[in-house]
SEVO-303792 format. One record per residue (C-alpha): chain; residue number from 0; x, y, z; residue in three letters. Coordinates in steps of 0.05 Angstrom, whole numbers, plus 5000, padded with zeros to 4 digits. Layout:
+-------+-----+------+------+------+-----+
| chain |   n |    u |    v |    w | res |
+-------+-----+------+------+------+-----+
|     A | NUM |    X |    Y |    Z | ALA |
...
+-------+-----+------+------+------+-----+
//
This chain:
+-------+-----+------+------+------+-----+
| chain |   n |    u |    v |    w | res |
+-------+-----+------+------+------+-----+
|     A |   0 | 5485 | 4696 | 5020 | MET |
|     A |   1 | 5495 | 4724 | 5090 | LEU |
|     A |   2 | 5571 | 4726 | 5083 | ASN |
|     A |   3 | 5562 | 4771 | 5023 | LYS |
|     A |   4 | 5504 | 4812 | 5050 | LEU |
|     A |   5 | 5523 | 4829 | 5122 | ILE |
|     A |   6 | 5578 | 4881 | 5116 | ARG |
|     A |   7 | 5563 | 4924 | 5178 | ALA |
|     A |   8 | 5541 | 4908 | 5249 | GLY |
|     A |   9 | 5535 | 4836 | 5271 | LYS |
|     A |  10 | 5483 | 4783 | 5258 | LEU |
|     A |  11 | 5485 | 4723 | 5305 | VAL |
|     A |  12 | 5445 | 4661 | 5287 | ILE |
|     A |  13 | 5434 | 4604 | 5335 | THR |
|     A |  14 | 5411 | 4542 | 5299 | ASP |
|     A |  15 | 5361 | 4491 | 5326 | TYR |
|     A |  16 | 5418 | 4447 | 5351 | ASP |
|     A |  17 | 5452 | 4503 | 5389 | GLY |
|     A |  18 | 5507 | 4518 | 5339 | LYS |
|     A |  19 | 5522 | 4593 | 5334 | VAL |
|     A |  20 | 5540 | 4629 | 5269 | TYR |
|     A |  21 | 5564 | 4701 | 5266 | GLU |
|     A |  22 | 5564 | 4749 | 5207 | TYR |
|     A |  23 | 5591 | 4819 | 5200 | GLY |
|     A |  24 | 5648 | 4860 | 5231 | PRO |
|     A |  25 | 5607 | 4890 | 5288 | GLY |
|     A |  26 | 5594 | 4962 | 5306 | GLY |
|     A |  27 | 5533 | 5007 | 5303 | ALA |
|     A |  28 | 5489 | 5008 | 5241 | VAL |
|     A |  29 | 5439 | 5063 | 5221 | PRO |
|     A |  30 | 5368 | 5035 | 5223 | ASP |
|     A |  31 | 5343 | 5080 | 5167 | GLY |
|     A |  32 | 5297 | 5119 | 5213 | THR |
|     A |  33 | 5347 | 5163 | 5248 | GLY |
|     A |  34 | 5369 | 5113 | 5300 | GLY |
|     A |  35 | 5421 | 5058 | 5304 | GLU |
|     A |  36 | 5426 | 4984 | 5316 | TYR |
|     A |  37 | 5481 | 4982 | 5369 | VAL |
|     A |  38 | 5475 | 4912 | 5397 | GLU |
|     A |  39 | 5485 | 4851 | 5352 | PRO |
|     A |  40 | 5422 | 4824 | 5319 | MET |
|     A |  41 | 5406 | 4756 | 5350 | HIS |
|     A |  42 | 5363 | 4706 | 5312 | VAL |
|     A |  43 | 5344 | 4636 | 5335 | ARG |
|     A |  44 | 5322 | 4580 | 5289 | LEU |
|     A |  45 | 5277 | 4531 | 5327 | THR |
|     A |  46 | 5264 | 4478 | 5273 | ASN |
|     A |  47 | 5311 | 4431 | 5237 | LYS |
|     A |  48 | 5281 | 4450 | 5170 | LYS |
|     A |  49 | 5286 | 4525 | 5180 | ALA |
|     A |  50 | 5354 | 4541 | 5148 | SER |
|     A |  51 | 5343 | 4501 | 5085 | SER |
|     A |  52 | 5272 | 4528 | 5078 | HIS |
|     A |  53 | 5299 | 4600 | 5081 | ILE |
|     A |  54 | 5358 | 4587 | 5035 | ALA |
|     A |  55 | 5316 | 4561 | 4977 | ARG |
|     A |  56 | 5277 | 4627 | 4970 | TYR |
|     A |  57 | 5294 | 4675 | 5027 | PRO |
|     A |  58 | 5234 | 4722 | 5017 | GLN |
|     A |  59 | 5184 | 4665 | 5023 | VAL |
|     A |  60 | 5224 | 4621 | 5070 | GLY |
|     A |  61 | 5240 | 4675 | 5120 | ALA |
|     A |  62 | 5167 | 4698 | 5121 | GLY |
|     A |  63 | 5140 | 4628 | 5131 | GLU |
|     A |  64 | 5193 | 4611 | 5182 | ALA |
|     A |  65 | 5174 | 4671 | 5223 | TYR |
|     A |  66 | 5099 | 4657 | 5214 | MET |
|     A |  67 | 5107 | 4585 | 5237 | TRP |
|     A |  68 | 5152 | 4602 | 5296 | GLY |
|     A |  69 | 5214 | 4571 | 5265 | TRP |
|     A |  70 | 5251 | 4637 | 5267 | LEU |
|     A |  71 | 5253 | 4682 | 5328 | GLU |
|     A |  72 | 5286 | 4750 | 5336 | VAL |
|     A |  73 | 5311 | 4760 | 5406 | LEU |
|     A |  74 | 5302 | 4825 | 5447 | PRO |
|     A |  75 | 5317 | 4882 | 5444 | PRO |
|     A |  76 | 5299 | 4874 | 5370 | TYR |
|     A |  77 | 5240 | 4846 | 5333 | ASP |
|     A |  78 | 5224 | 4821 | 5263 | ILE |
|     A |  79 | 5218 | 4892 | 5235 | ARG |
|     A |  80 | 5288 | 4908 | 5261 | ASP |
|     A |  81 | 5316 | 4845 | 5229 | MET |
|     A |  82 | 5283 | 4858 | 5161 | VAL |
|     A |  83 | 5307 | 4931 | 5160 | LEU |
|     A |  84 | 5376 | 4912 | 5184 | TYR |
|     A |  85 | 5388 | 4857 | 5132 | VAL |
|     A |  86 | 5358 | 4894 | 5072 | THR |
|     A |  87 | 5390 | 4960 | 5093 | GLY |
|     A |  88 | 5458 | 4927 | 5082 | GLN |
|     A |  89 | 5447 | 4927 | 5007 | ALA |
|     A |  90 | 5398 | 4985 | 4997 | LYS |
|     A |  91 | 5365 | 4978 | 4928 | VAL |
|     A |  92 | 5395 | 4908 | 4921 | HIS |
|     A |  93 | 5363 | 4885 | 4986 | GLY |
|     A |  94 | 5302 | 4856 | 4951 | ASP |
|     A |  95 | 5345 | 4818 | 4901 | ARG |
|     A |  96 | 5384 | 4784 | 4957 | ALA |
|     A |  97 | 5318 | 4756 | 4984 | LEU |
|     A |  98 | 5290 | 4733 | 4917 | GLN |
|     A |  99 | 5296 | 4663 | 4887 | PRO |
|     A | 100 | 5369 | 4642 | 4880 | GLN |
|     A | 101 | 5388 | 4620 | 4810 | GLY |
|     A | 102 | 5361 | 4634 | 4740 | PRO |
|     A | 103 | 5315 | 4573 | 4736 | LEU |
|     A | 104 | 5280 | 4590 | 4802 | LYS |
|     A | 105 | 5273 | 4663 | 4782 | ARG |
|     A | 106 | 5244 | 4643 | 4715 | PHE |
|     A | 107 | 5194 | 4596 | 4749 | ALA |
|     A | 108 | 5172 | 4650 | 4798 | GLN |
|     A | 109 | 5165 | 4703 | 4743 | LYS |
|     A | 110 | 5122 | 4655 | 4702 | THR |
|     A | 111 | 5079 | 4638 | 4763 | ALA |
|     A | 112 | 5070 | 4712 | 4779 | ALA |
|     A | 113 | 5048 | 4727 | 4707 | LYS |
|     A | 114 | 4996 | 4672 | 4709 | ILE |
|     A | 115 | 4972 | 4696 | 4777 | ASP |
|     A | 116 | 4962 | 4766 | 4749 | SER |
|     A | 117 | 4906 | 4744 | 4703 | ILE |
|     A | 118 | 4846 | 4772 | 4740 | ASN |
|     A | 119 | 4781 | 4751 | 4707 | LEU |
|     A | 120 | 4717 | 4777 | 4739 | ARG |
|     A | 121 | 4706 | 4717 | 4785 | SER |
|     A | 122 | 4779 | 4714 | 4806 | LYS |
|     A | 123 | 4783 | 4789 | 4817 | ALA |
|     A | 124 | 4725 | 4786 | 4866 | ARG |
|     A | 125 | 4755 | 4726 | 4902 | LYS |
|     A | 126 | 4822 | 4762 | 4907 | ASN |
|     A | 127 | 4789 | 4825 | 4935 | ALA |
|     A | 128 | 4752 | 4785 | 4987 | GLU |
|     A | 129 | 4816 | 4750 | 5008 | HIS |
|     A | 130 | 4849 | 4817 | 5020 | THR |
|     A | 131 | 4794 | 4863 | 5045 | TYR |
|     A | 132 | 4740 | 4818 | 5074 | ASN |
|     A | 133 | 4778 | 4804 | 5138 | LEU |
|     A | 134 | 4744 | 4827 | 5202 | THR |
|     A | 135 | 4730 | 4901 | 5208 | ARG |
|     A | 136 | 4764 | 4901 | 5275 | ARG |
|     A | 137 | 4831 | 4882 | 5244 | LEU |
|     A | 138 | 4833 | 4945 | 5201 | TYR |
|     A | 139 | 4806 | 4988 | 5258 | GLU |
|     A | 140 | 4866 | 4966 | 5301 | LEU |
|     A | 141 | 4921 | 4989 | 5254 | PHE |
|     A | 142 | 4893 | 5039 | 5203 | LEU |
|     A | 143 | 4878 | 5112 | 5215 | ASP |
|     A | 144 | 4810 | 5138 | 5236 | GLU |
|     A | 145 | 4787 | 5143 | 5164 | ASP |
|     A | 146 | 4812 | 5073 | 5146 | ARG |
|     A | 147 | 4857 | 5095 | 5090 | GLN |
|     A | 148 | 4893 | 5032 | 5067 | TYR |
|     A | 149 | 4943 | 5068 | 5022 | THR |
|     A | 150 | 5003 | 5114 | 5031 | MET |
|     A | 151 | 4996 | 5175 | 5075 | GLY |
|     A | 152 | 5024 | 5241 | 5052 | TYR |
|     A | 153 | 5079 | 5254 | 5104 | HIS |
|     A | 154 | 5099 | 5325 | 5089 | ARG |
|     A | 155 | 5145 | 5317 | 5149 | THR |
|     A | 156 | 5164 | 5249 | 5179 | PRO |
|     A | 157 | 5137 | 5267 | 5248 | ASP |
|     A | 158 | 5064 | 5280 | 5230 | VAL |
|     A | 159 | 5011 | 5234 | 5258 | SER |
|     A | 160 | 4982 | 5180 | 5213 | LEU |
|     A | 161 | 4915 | 5215 | 5216 | GLU |
|     A | 162 | 4946 | 5280 | 5193 | LYS |
|     A | 163 | 4984 | 5245 | 5137 | ALA |
|     A | 164 | 4921 | 5212 | 5111 | GLN |
|     A | 165 | 4881 | 5276 | 5114 | LEU |
|     A | 166 | 4936 | 5312 | 5076 | ASP |
|     A | 167 | 4937 | 5256 | 5025 | LYS |
|     A | 168 | 4863 | 5267 | 5009 | LYS |
|     A | 169 | 4876 | 5342 | 5001 | ALA |
|     A | 170 | 4933 | 5328 | 4953 | HIS |
|     A | 171 | 4891 | 5280 | 4912 | ILE |
|     A | 172 | 4831 | 5326 | 4909 | ALA |
|     A | 173 | 4875 | 5383 | 4885 | ALA |
|     A | 174 | 4907 | 5340 | 4831 | LYS |
|     A | 175 | 4837 | 5320 | 4807 | MET |
|     A | 176 | 4824 | 5394 | 4797 | TYR |
|     A | 177 | 4762 | 5388 | 4839 | MET |
|     A | 178 | 4763 | 5464 | 4849 | GLN |
|     A | 179 | 4730 | 5469 | 4781 | GLU |
|     A | 180 | 4666 | 5452 | 4818 | ALA |
|     A | 181 | 4662 | 5524 | 4840 | ARG |
|     A | 182 | 4655 | 5546 | 4767 | GLU |
|     A | 183 | 4601 | 5497 | 4748 | MET |
|     A | 184 | 4526 | 5502 | 4755 | ASP |
|     A | 185 | 4519 | 5429 | 4775 | ARG |
|     A | 186 | 4557 | 5380 | 4820 | PRO |
|     A | 187 | 4618 | 5345 | 4792 | LEU |
|     A | 188 | 4604 | 5271 | 4777 | ARG |
|     A | 189 | 4660 | 5228 | 4805 | VAL |
|     A | 190 | 4675 | 5154 | 4797 | LEU |
|     A | 191 | 4719 | 5125 | 4852 | ASP |
|     A | 192 | 4744 | 5057 | 4829 | ILE |
|     A | 193 | 4767 | 5013 | 4886 | GLY |
|     A | 194 | 4736 | 5059 | 4937 | CYS |
|     A | 195 | 4762 | 5024 | 4999 | GLY |
|     A | 196 | 4724 | 5044 | 5061 | TRP |
|     A | 197 | 4695 | 5106 | 5029 | GLY |
|     A | 198 | 4739 | 5160 | 5058 | GLY |
|     A | 199 | 4759 | 5195 | 4994 | LEU |
|     A | 200 | 4688 | 5193 | 4965 | ALA |
|     A | 201 | 4660 | 5225 | 5028 | LEU |
|     A | 202 | 4717 | 5276 | 5029 | TYR |
|     A | 203 | 4702 | 5298 | 4957 | LEU |
|     A | 204 | 4629 | 5307 | 4973 | ASN |
|     A | 205 | 4643 | 5344 | 5037 | LYS |
|     A | 206 | 4689 | 5396 | 5006 | HIS |
|     A | 207 | 4661 | 5402 | 4936 | TYR |
|     A | 208 | 4589 | 5376 | 4939 | GLY |
|     A | 209 | 4609 | 5323 | 4888 | ALA |
|     A | 210 | 4563 | 5266 | 4869 | GLU |
|     A | 211 | 4606 | 5204 | 4877 | VAL |
|     A | 212 | 4598 | 5132 | 4857 | LEU |
|     A | 213 | 4646 | 5086 | 4892 | GLY |
|     A | 214 | 4655 | 5014 | 4868 | VAL |
|     A | 215 | 4694 | 4956 | 4898 | ALA |
|     A | 216 | 4691 | 4880 | 4900 | LEU |
|     A | 217 | 4695 | 4866 | 4975 | ALA |
|     A | 218 | 4624 | 4860 | 5004 | PRO |
|     A | 219 | 4641 | 4883 | 5075 | ASP |
|     A | 220 | 4678 | 4944 | 5048 | GLN |
|     A | 221 | 4617 | 4966 | 5009 | ILE |
|     A | 222 | 4571 | 4952 | 5068 | ALA |
|     A | 223 | 4615 | 4995 | 5112 | PHE |
|     A | 224 | 4617 | 5051 | 5060 | CYS |
|     A | 225 | 4541 | 5052 | 5056 | LYS |
|     A | 226 | 4536 | 5055 | 5132 | GLU |
|     A | 227 | 4583 | 5115 | 5132 | ARG |
|     A | 228 | 4545 | 5152 | 5078 | ALA |
|     A | 229 | 4479 | 5140 | 5115 | GLU |
|     A | 230 | 4509 | 5164 | 5180 | ALA |
|     A | 231 | 4534 | 5227 | 5146 | ALA |
|     A | 232 | 4466 | 5240 | 5114 | GLY |
|     A | 233 | 4494 | 5239 | 5043 | VAL |
|     A | 234 | 4473 | 5170 | 5018 | ALA |
|     A | 235 | 4434 | 5204 | 4961 | ASP |
|     A | 236 | 4498 | 5239 | 4938 | LYS |
|     A | 237 | 4552 | 5189 | 4954 | VAL |
|     A | 238 | 4533 | 5119 | 4931 | LYS |
|     A | 239 | 4571 | 5054 | 4935 | PHE |
|     A | 240 | 4562 | 4991 | 4894 | LYS |
|     A | 241 | 4590 | 4921 | 4898 | LEU |
|     A | 242 | 4611 | 4916 | 4825 | MET |
|     A | 243 | 4670 | 4908 | 4778 | ASP |
|     A | 244 | 4692 | 4974 | 4746 | TYR |
|     A | 245 | 4685 | 4939 | 4679 | ARG |
|     A | 246 | 4610 | 4938 | 4690 | ASP |
|     A | 247 | 4602 | 5013 | 4705 | VAL |
|     A | 248 | 4561 | 5054 | 4656 | GLU |
|     A | 249 | 4552 | 5129 | 4647 | GLY |
|     A | 250 | 4596 | 5190 | 4640 | GLU |
|     A | 251 | 4638 | 5222 | 4696 | PHE |
|     A | 252 | 4675 | 5288 | 4703 | ASP |
|     A | 253 | 4728 | 5257 | 4747 | ARG |
|     A | 254 | 4754 | 5187 | 4758 | ILE |
|     A | 255 | 4799 | 5167 | 4816 | SER |
|     A | 256 | 4834 | 5101 | 4828 | SER |
|     A | 257 | 4875 | 5098 | 4892 | VAL |
|     A | 258 | 4910 | 5034 | 4908 | GLY |
|     A | 259 | 4872 | 4998 | 4853 | LEU |
|     A | 260 | 4921 | 4985 | 4795 | LEU |
|     A | 261 | 4962 | 4938 | 4840 | GLU |
|     A | 262 | 4902 | 4891 | 4836 | HIS |
|     A | 263 | 4883 | 4898 | 4763 | VAL |
|     A | 264 | 4939 | 4854 | 4735 | GLY |
|     A | 265 | 4983 | 4875 | 4677 | THR |
|     A | 266 | 4945 | 4833 | 4626 | PRO |
|     A | 267 | 4884 | 4876 | 4641 | HIS |
|     A | 268 | 4917 | 4945 | 4636 | TYR |
|     A | 269 | 4893 | 4955 | 4565 | PRO |
|     A | 270 | 4822 | 4939 | 4587 | GLN |
|     A | 271 | 4827 | 4986 | 4647 | PHE |
|     A | 272 | 4854 | 5044 | 4605 | MET |
|     A | 273 | 4802 | 5034 | 4550 | LYS |
|     A | 274 | 4743 | 5028 | 4598 | LYS |
|     A | 275 | 4762 | 5089 | 4639 | THR |
|     A | 276 | 4773 | 5129 | 4575 | HIS |
|     A | 277 | 4702 | 5112 | 4554 | GLU |
|     A | 278 | 4674 | 5133 | 4621 | LEU |
|     A | 279 | 4707 | 5201 | 4627 | LEU |
|     A | 280 | 4675 | 5264 | 4599 | ALA |
|     A | 281 | 4715 | 5300 | 4544 | PRO |
|     A | 282 | 4740 | 5355 | 4591 | LYS |
|     A | 283 | 4747 | 5308 | 4650 | GLY |
|     A | 284 | 4807 | 5288 | 4692 | VAL |
|     A | 285 | 4829 | 5219 | 4715 | MET |
|     A | 286 | 4875 | 5211 | 4775 | PHE |
|     A | 287 | 4913 | 5148 | 4791 | SER |
|     A | 288 | 4953 | 5131 | 4854 | HIS |
|     A | 289 | 4988 | 5065 | 4861 | CYS |
|     A | 290 | 5049 | 5031 | 4889 | CYS |
|     A | 291 | 5103 | 5028 | 4835 | GLY |
|     A | 292 | 5173 | 5007 | 4816 | ARG |
|     A | 293 | 5224 | 5062 | 4805 | ALA |
|     A | 294 | 5261 | 5015 | 4757 | GLY |
|     A | 295 | 5240 | 4967 | 4702 | PRO |
|     A | 296 | 5182 | 4917 | 4706 | PRO |
|     A | 297 | 5190 | 4859 | 4754 | GLY |
|     A | 298 | 5146 | 4808 | 4789 | PHE |
|     A | 299 | 5110 | 4800 | 4855 | THR |
|     A | 300 | 5144 | 4754 | 4905 | ASP |
|     A | 301 | 5110 | 4688 | 4920 | ALA |
|     A | 302 | 5100 | 4702 | 4994 | TRP |
|     A | 303 | 5060 | 4765 | 4981 | THR |
|     A | 304 | 5019 | 4732 | 4926 | ARG |
|     A | 305 | 5003 | 4673 | 4970 | LYS |
|     A | 306 | 4987 | 4707 | 5036 | TYR |
|     A | 307 | 4970 | 4780 | 5026 | ILE |
|     A | 308 | 4952 | 4803 | 4955 | PHE |
|     A | 309 | 4935 | 4744 | 4909 | PRO |
|     A | 310 | 4937 | 4768 | 4837 | GLY |
|     A | 311 | 4972 | 4832 | 4858 | GLY |
|     A | 312 | 5029 | 4866 | 4819 | TYR |
|     A | 313 | 5066 | 4932 | 4829 | ILE |
|     A | 314 | 5077 | 4965 | 4762 | PRO |
|     A | 315 | 5135 | 5004 | 4732 | ALA |
|     A | 316 | 5120 | 5073 | 4704 | LEU |
|     A | 317 | 5135 | 5048 | 4634 | SER |
|     A | 318 | 5078 | 4998 | 4640 | GLU |
|     A | 319 | 5028 | 5051 | 4662 | LEU |
|     A | 320 | 5047 | 5102 | 4610 | VAL |
|     A | 321 | 5052 | 5055 | 4551 | THR |
|     A | 322 | 4983 | 5025 | 4561 | GLN |
|     A | 323 | 4950 | 5093 | 4574 | SER |
|     A | 324 | 4979 | 5122 | 4509 | GLU |
|     A | 325 | 4949 | 5064 | 4469 | ARG |
|     A | 326 | 4880 | 5079 | 4498 | ALA |
|     A | 327 | 4883 | 5152 | 4478 | GLY |
|     A | 328 | 4902 | 5183 | 4545 | TRP |
|     A | 329 | 4949 | 5242 | 4553 | GLN |
|     A | 330 | 4993 | 5241 | 4615 | VAL |
|     A | 331 | 4996 | 5311 | 4644 | MET |
|     A | 332 | 5033 | 5300 | 4709 | ASP |
|     A | 333 | 5074 | 5245 | 4743 | VAL |
|     A | 334 | 5099 | 5248 | 4815 | GLU |
|     A | 335 | 5142 | 5196 | 4849 | ALA |
|     A | 336 | 5124 | 5194 | 4922 | MET |
|     A | 337 | 5188 | 5162 | 4949 | ARG |
|     A | 338 | 5192 | 5151 | 5024 | PHE |
|     A | 339 | 5122 | 5169 | 5046 | HIS |
|     A | 340 | 5096 | 5098 | 5048 | TYR |
|     A | 341 | 5154 | 5075 | 5093 | SER |
|     A | 342 | 5129 | 5123 | 5147 | HIS |
|     A | 343 | 5058 | 5099 | 5139 | THR |
|     A | 344 | 5078 | 5026 | 5143 | LEU |
|     A | 345 | 5121 | 5039 | 5204 | GLU |
|     A | 346 | 5060 | 5066 | 5240 | GLU |
|     A | 347 | 5016 | 5009 | 5216 | TRP |
|     A | 348 | 5068 | 4960 | 5243 | TYR |
|     A | 349 | 5071 | 4996 | 5310 | ASN |
|     A | 350 | 4995 | 4996 | 5317 | ARG |
|     A | 351 | 4991 | 4923 | 5297 | THR |
|     A | 352 | 5044 | 4903 | 5348 | THR |
|     A | 353 | 5009 | 4945 | 5400 | MET |
|     A | 354 | 4948 | 4901 | 5393 | HIS |
|     A | 355 | 4984 | 4833 | 5392 | LYS |
|     A | 356 | 4939 | 4800 | 5444 | GLU |
|     A | 357 | 4874 | 4821 | 5412 | GLU |
|     A | 358 | 4897 | 4801 | 5342 | LEU |
|     A | 359 | 4920 | 4733 | 5365 | GLU |
|     A | 360 | 4852 | 4724 | 5398 | GLU |
|     A | 361 | 4815 | 4747 | 5334 | LEU |
|     A | 362 | 4856 | 4700 | 5290 | TYR |
|     A | 363 | 4917 | 4663 | 5318 | ASP |
|     A | 364 | 4991 | 4676 | 5332 | PRO |
|     A | 365 | 5010 | 4653 | 5261 | GLU |
|     A | 366 | 4964 | 4705 | 5229 | PHE |
|     A | 367 | 4992 | 4759 | 5275 | PHE |
|     A | 368 | 5064 | 4742 | 5256 | ARG |
|     A | 369 | 5044 | 4739 | 5182 | MET |
|     A | 370 | 5016 | 4809 | 5187 | TRP |
|     A | 371 | 5078 | 4835 | 5222 | GLN |
|     A | 372 | 5123 | 4806 | 5168 | PHE |
|     A | 373 | 5080 | 4834 | 5113 | TYR |
|     A | 374 | 5083 | 4905 | 5141 | LEU |
|     A | 375 | 5158 | 4901 | 5157 | ALA |
|     A | 376 | 5174 | 4873 | 5088 | GLY |
|     A | 377 | 5133 | 4926 | 5054 | ALA |
|     A | 378 | 5166 | 4981 | 5094 | GLU |
|     A | 379 | 5236 | 4959 | 5075 | GLN |
|     A | 380 | 5216 | 4960 | 5001 | SER |
|     A | 381 | 5198 | 5033 | 5006 | PHE |
|     A | 382 | 5254 | 5052 | 5054 | ARG |
|     A | 383 | 5313 | 5012 | 5027 | HIS |
|     A | 384 | 5287 | 4983 | 4962 | GLY |
|     A | 385 | 5263 | 5012 | 4896 | SER |
|     A | 386 | 5188 | 5019 | 4909 | LEU |
|     A | 387 | 5153 | 5086 | 4905 | VAL |
|     A | 388 | 5082 | 5110 | 4897 | ASN |
|     A | 389 | 5063 | 5136 | 4828 | TRP |
|     A | 390 | 5012 | 5192 | 4823 | GLN |
|     A | 391 | 4990 | 5207 | 4751 | LEU |
|     A | 392 | 4941 | 5257 | 4722 | ILE |
|     A | 393 | 4908 | 5234 | 4657 | TYR |
|     A | 394 | 4865 | 5276 | 4610 | VAL |
|     A | 395 | 4833 | 5269 | 4542 | LYS |
|     A | 396 | 4843 | 5342 | 4524 | GLU |
|     A | 397 | 4902 | 5384 | 4548 | ARG |
|     A | 398 | 4861 | 5444 | 4568 | ASP |
|     A | 399 | 4824 | 5403 | 4620 | ALA |
|     A | 400 | 4871 | 5429 | 4674 | ILE |
|     A | 401 | 4907 | 5496 | 4684 | PRO |
|     A | 402 | 4972 | 5510 | 4647 | MET |
|     A | 403 | 5017 | 5509 | 4708 | THR |
|     A | 404 | 5020 | 5462 | 4768 | GLY |
|     A | 405 | 5006 | 5518 | 4817 | ASP |
|     A | 406 | 4933 | 5496 | 4821 | PHE |
|     A | 407 | 4954 | 5432 | 4857 | VAL |
|     A | 408 | 4994 | 5464 | 4913 | TYR |
|     A | 409 | 4949 | 5524 | 4922 | GLU |
|     A | 410 | 4886 | 5481 | 4930 | GLU |
|     A | 411 | 4922 | 5429 | 4972 | SER |
|     A | 412 | 4944 | 5483 | 5021 | ALA |
|     A | 413 | 4874 | 5512 | 5023 | ARG |
|     A | 414 | 4844 | 5445 | 5040 | LEU |
|     A | 415 | 4896 | 5430 | 5093 | ARG |
|     A | 416 | 4878 | 5495 | 5129 | ALA |
|     A | 417 | 4804 | 5477 | 5132 | LEU |
|     A | 418 | 4805 | 5421 | 5184 | GLU |
|     A | 419 | 4846 | 5388 | 5238 | GLU |
|     A | 420 | 4858 | 5313 | 5235 | PRO |
|     A | 421 | 4818 | 5269 | 5282 | PRO |
|     A | 422 | 4850 | 5235 | 5341 | LYS |
|     A | 423 | 4861 | 5160 | 5336 | TRP |
|     A | 424 | 4810 | 5133 | 5385 | HIS |
|     A | 425 | 4856 | 5074 | 5404 | LEU |
|     A | 426 | 4915 | 5119 | 5421 | ASP |
|     A | 427 | 4941 | 5097 | 5490 | PRO |
|     A | 428 | 4954 | 5171 | 5507 | ALA |
|     A | 429 | 4879 | 5185 | 5500 | LEU |
|     A | 430 | 4862 | 5126 | 5544 | LYS |
|     A | 431 | 4911 | 5150 | 5598 | GLU |
|     A | 432 | 4882 | 5220 | 5595 | ALA |
|     A | 433 | 4811 | 5193 | 5602 | ALA |
|     A | 434 | 4830 | 5151 | 5662 | GLU |
+-------+-----+------+------+------+-----+
//
């Protein structure tokens, strides 16, 4: 695999017994972020089982080998450098090189992934708790100040994570055609499915006076959301409930789902589209933002399903559109957000690595390395692979939004001009200034 894959630069692997293997012709290699890998990439395997474990299913084996300390990347590089270097050799084929080798193994993994994507109510809650009920401190250490756990909108690559996440909320609000609130004699009623830590719900209330119901399945997320609403004095307008979206009743003018469809599971797309269609008012707008595949349907790798997002799946656009059409939706706008998430994930990785000692104390070194590998692997999928973020606007009636797309960019620009992003309170520069 490595003989075929490494076509630029040099990868040097030292096995557990001291034998050294070299791949590639040498020379500098672009790192995908504007820099270069000049020195050879040195990797050390510390366990007799490491090479065979990686070879059977590189995406799982490499991740577990790194987690368990069987694989070490030597300075001046780290695991993120290695992942970007190896997958960058093949660009969109990088993911395939790391997937199960051979048709039988691929078939077995696709079958396992399909079974894992069946998210009945009890399993959906268990999966959400696995992903989001980790300690609050973990997310505080690597997310932005508003705890947005989805792609930031990086209008330029050099903006801060806080700015990118604030601009993301402005872009979403504009696509939801929230500005219609100014023409109504009552507040817009909004349902935020998979509300995270409440940032978008609070934003929609702050700028439009919307009455928002946020629902999610992770108890600590909902508890945190309620604390935020109370602290902001809007708990009577912005409410959060620990419940499955399938149990929501009522009628809403707007529905948002940001980073939710990845957890729904493809067998449940018809149910999701049908239920949301029932909940939306006739002239309403539904907005969906999710990670997506720029190509055909695929399957979630075993490592991610096992350690990070059990039951998770990243959909192709065809899967989203086909199921929405059957439920009666009309798709009014589709935007492929291509490289934005790679910039977000790069910053999440840097903030995670910055807090290595505290994270190892909170959990253990294996968890810390697992989290590093997850973020680095996700970044390469958006930087070198075929993953994007899909943003779709759904309506029941075509006159629910203006005739041209100008309303999105005009409102987004207006919102961006209203406020400055907060400073990340854990920024080392702020600490130095205070001292």
